[in-house]
C-alpha positions, 0 to 999 in steps of 0.5 A, a space after each residue: 529897485 521895487 522888484 528887489 524890495 518885493 523879493 526881500 520881503 518875500 524871503 523874510 516872510 518865508 523865514 517867518 513861517 512857523 515849523 508847524 503848518 496845517 496840512 489837510 486834517 493834521 498839523 505837521 511839524 515838517 522838520 520831523 517827517 521821516 517818510 513822505 511829505 506833509 501832504 500825505 493822506 494816510 499818516 502814521 507816527 513813530 517814536 524814533 528813540 525807541 527805534 534807535 534803541 533797537 539799532 545795533 550800530 546805535 547800541 555800539 555807539 552808546 556802549 563805546 560812549 563815542 562822541 563827535 570827535 571819534 571817527 567811528 561815531 560818524 560811521 555808526 551814526 550814518 549806518 544807524 540813520 540808514 537802518 532807521 530810514 529804511 525800516 520806516 520806509 519799508 513799514 510805511 509802504 507795506 502798510 500803505 502810509 504816505 506820511 510818517 513823522 515823530 510822535 507829537 508832530 502830527 495832531 488829528 482834528 477834534 473828533 478824528 482818530 489819531 494817526 496810527 503808531 507804527 513804532 513796534 512794527 519799525 522796531 520789529 523790522 529793524 531787529 529782522 534786518 539786523 539778524 536779531 529777530 527776538 
C-alpha cells in the first residue's frame, strides 16, 4: 500500500513539472525541440512558420484551403513535416548544432550570446530540396 502511494505521488509530481526546464546555460521548452535534446551543448533556433512558408506541400495545402476532414490534408501535412524535419536535421548536423528549437523556447543566461538563428539556412535547404533554389 505504501509503495503504491509513493508511485502515485511520483506520477503526480512528474505531471506537475512545467514545460520549461533548466538545461545547463539555457531554458528550454522541451515541447518545441525540432532536433536533438534539451541537453545539447551547441543550440540554435529556427522560426518554423518561416520554414513552412517555403515548403511546397504546405503551400499547396494553403492554396487549396484544405482542412483536417480532407484526405489530401494529412498527406500534405505529413510530407511538409518530413521536409521540415529533414532540412532542420541536415543544417544542424552540417553546422555542428546538437539542439534546434523554436524561436523563443531557448533563452541564454544574462551576459551570454543568444542561440544562433538558422532559419535562413533551413529555408535555403528546403528550397534546394524542392528544386526551387530561388
